C-alpha positions as CSV (number, residue, x, y, z in Angstrom):
1,M,189.2,186.9,183.7
2,L,186.1,186.7,185.9
3,K,182.9,188.4,184.8
4,K,179.8,188.9,186.9
5,I,176.5,189.5,185.2
6,T,173.0,190.1,186.5
7,I,169.9,188.6,184.9
8,Q,166.4,189.8,185.6
9,T,164.0,186.9,185.2
10,N,160.3,187.4,184.5
11,R,158.6,184.2,185.3
12,R,158.7,181.5,188.0
13,D,160.2,179.0,185.4
14,E,162.2,180.3,182.6
15,M,165.2,179.4,180.4
16,I,167.2,182.4,179.2
17,D,169.7,181.9,176.4
18,I,173.0,183.5,177.5
19,T,175.2,182.0,174.8
20,E,176.0,185.3,173.0
21,E,176.8,187.1,176.2
22,V,179.3,184.3,177.1
23,Q,180.8,184.6,173.6
24,R,181.1,188.4,173.8
25,F,183.0,188.0,177.1
26,I,185.4,185.5,175.5
27,S,185.9,187.8,172.5
28,G,186.6,190.8,174.7
29,E,189.2,188.8,176.6
30,E,191.0,187.8,173.4
31,V,191.4,184.2,174.6
32,S,192.2,181.7,171.7
33,S,192.2,178.4,173.6
34,G,191.0,177.1,177.0
35,A,187.7,176.7,178.7
36,I,185.1,178.8,180.4
37,V,183.0,178.0,183.5
38,V,179.5,179.4,183.6
39,Y,178.4,179.4,187.2
40,C,175.1,180.2,189.0
41,P,175.4,180.9,192.8
42,H,171.7,180.3,193.5
43,T,170.0,177.2,195.0
44,T,166.8,177.7,192.9
45,A,168.4,178.4,189.5
46,G,171.0,176.7,187.4
47,I,172.9,176.5,184.1
48,T,172.4,174.0,181.3
49,I,173.4,173.4,177.7
50,N,170.6,172.3,175.3
51,E,169.0,173.0,171.9
52,N,168.6,176.7,171.0
53,A,167.0,176.3,167.6
54,D,163.4,175.3,168.4
55,P,161.7,177.2,171.3
56,D,159.5,174.2,171.9
57,V,162.4,172.4,173.5
58,K,162.5,175.0,176.3
59,R,158.7,174.9,176.8
60,D,158.8,171.1,176.8
61,M,161.6,170.9,179.3
62,L,159.9,173.3,181.7
63,R,156.6,171.5,181.4
64,R,158.3,168.1,182.1
65,F,160.2,169.6,185.1
66,D,156.8,170.6,186.5
67,E,155.5,167.1,185.9
68,V,158.4,165.5,187.7
69,Y,158.7,168.2,190.4
70,P,155.2,169.7,191.0
71,W,155.2,173.1,192.7
72,E,152.9,171.9,195.4
73,H,153.3,168.5,197.0
74,R,151.5,167.5,200.2
75,L,154.6,166.0,201.8
76,D,157.0,168.9,201.2
77,R,158.0,170.6,204.4
78,H,160.3,173.4,203.3
79,M,158.8,176.5,204.9
80,E,159.5,178.8,201.8
81,G,157.3,176.5,199.7
82,N,159.8,176.3,196.8
83,T,161.0,172.7,197.2
84,A,160.3,172.1,193.5
85,A,162.7,174.9,192.6
86,H,165.5,173.4,194.6
87,L,164.9,170.0,193.0
88,K,164.9,171.4,189.5
89,A,168.1,173.4,190.2
90,S,169.9,170.3,191.5
91,T,168.8,168.4,188.5
92,V,170.1,171.0,186.1
93,G,173.3,171.8,188.1
94,A,175.0,175.0,189.1
95,S,177.6,175.2,186.3
96,Q,178.8,174.2,182.9
97,H,182.3,174.0,181.4
98,I,182.7,174.8,177.7
99,I,185.8,174.4,175.6
100,I,187.1,177.5,173.8
101,E,189.1,177.0,170.6
102,D,190.1,179.7,168.1
103,G,188.4,182.3,170.3
104,R,185.0,180.6,170.0
105,L,182.8,178.4,172.2
106,V,182.9,174.8,171.1
107,L,179.2,174.0,171.0
108,G,177.2,171.7,168.8
109,T,175.3,173.1,165.9
110,W,172.0,173.4,167.9
111,Q,173.4,174.0,171.3
112,G,173.0,177.1,173.5
113,I,173.9,178.0,177.1
114,Y,170.9,178.7,179.3
115,F,170.3,180.3,182.7
116,C,167.5,178.4,184.2
117,E,165.2,180.2,186.6
118,F,163.0,178.0,188.8
119,D,161.8,180.4,191.5
120,G,161.3,183.8,189.8
121,P,160.8,186.4,189.0
122,R,164.1,187.5,190.5
123,L,167.2,189.5,189.9
124,R,170.0,186.9,189.6
125,T,173.7,186.7,189.4
126,C,175.8,184.6,187.0
127,Y,179.6,184.3,186.8
128,F,181.9,183.5,183.8
129,K,185.5,182.4,184.5
130,I,188.0,181.7,181.7
131,I,190.7,179.2,182.1
132,A,193.3,179.9,179.4
133,G,195.3,177.1,178.0
C-alpha cells in the first residue's frame, strides 16, 4: 500500500492541492479505516494541510514565507543559493498523517493537502503510505 507519484512544479514557490489524488489512492485500495502518511523526500519542498476554499490563503502563505525567509540574504552561505527554500521546507515539514474512516480522508470542511514547492520549477516525488487499522 505504497504509492509514488511525480509532480511537475511550475514556479519557484507553489502550493499544489493533492487532496483528490490522495483520496483516489485510498479509494482504489479499498481501505475503510486507518491512516495515510503523505511524505515528501526533498529538502526544499514539503507537505502541509491548510484551507483549500479560498486561493488567497495560498498566495498569502507564500508571500509571508518570503517575508520571513527572503530568497537573498547577505549572511547566507549555502553555495546553491537556496537557503530560503530549505528554511521554508523545514517550517512546513516533510510529511502529514491523516486519519481514514469509512474509506474517506478525515479532514475539516475547508482543509486540503498541499505539496509545497519552494525551489522550483522541478519534477518532484511524493509518497503515500496507508496504515490500515
